[in-house]
C-alpha positions in Angstrom: 0.0 0.0 0.0 2.9 2.4 0.9 4.4 1.9 -2.7 1.1 3.0 -4.4 1.0 6.2 -2.3 4.6 7.0 -3.3 3.9 6.4 -6.9 1.0 8.8 -6.8 3.1 11.4 -5.0 5.8 11.0 -7.5 3.5 11.4 -10.4 1.9 14.6 -8.8 5.4 16.1 -8.4 6.3 15.4 -12.0 3.0 16.9 -13.2 3.5 20.1 -11.1 7.0 20.6 -12.7 5.6 20.2 -16.3 2.3 22.3 -15.9 3.4 25.8 -15.7 1.1 28.7 -16.4 1.5 31.0 -19.3 2.4 34.7 -18.8 -0.9 36.6 -19.1 0.9 39.6 -20.7 2.6 39.9 -24.2 5.6 42.1 -24.2 6.8 44.1 -27.2 9.6 46.7 -27.9 8.8 49.1 -30.8 11.3 51.4 -32.4 9.2 54.1 -34.3 11.1 55.7 -37.2 10.5 57.4 -40.6 10.8 55.4 -43.8 9.6 55.3 -47.4 6.3 53.5 -47.9 4.0 53.1 -50.9 0.5 52.2 -49.7 -1.1 53.8 -52.8 1.7 52.9 -55.2 3.4 56.3 -54.7 6.5 56.4 -52.6 6.0 58.8 -49.6 7.4 59.4 -46.1 5.7 57.3 -43.5 6.0 56.1 -39.9 7.4 52.6 -39.5 7.2 50.4 -36.4 10.2 48.0 -36.1 10.9 48.8 -39.9 7.4 47.7 -41.1 4.1 49.5 -42.3 1.5 48.7 -41.3 2.7 48.0 -37.7 2.2 44.6 -36.2 -1.2 42.9 -35.6 -1.8 42.2 -31.9 -4.6 40.0 -30.8 -4.6 40.1 -26.9 -6.1 42.1 -24.0 -3.0 42.3 -21.8 0.0 44.0 -23.6 3.1 45.8 -22.4 4.8 47.9 -25.1 8.1 49.7 -24.7 8.1 52.4 -27.4 11.3 54.2 -28.5 10.3 57.2 -30.5 13.0 58.1 -33.1 10.9 60.7 -34.8 11.5 64.4 -35.0 8.2 65.1 -33.1 6.0 63.6 -30.4 4.2 60.3 -31.3 0.8 59.2 -30.1 -0.8 55.8 -30.4 -4.5 55.3 -29.6 -6.6 52.1 -29.4 
């Protein structure tokens, strides 16, 4: 009987080490710069996030974003 209890306890300990919760937040670092974009087929100056336009698509409720503004003016993001 004692061996069965030990086996169950060992199994529970192994499961507790494997089953780890996922971080509820997504973390991003954005470098905001100017660049040349052509959304309508004509090259023009635009704002890039990490070198891309449009910026990244985020599907989450809990996000933490570190923004580094490398523009010549203040930068505002709204959701």
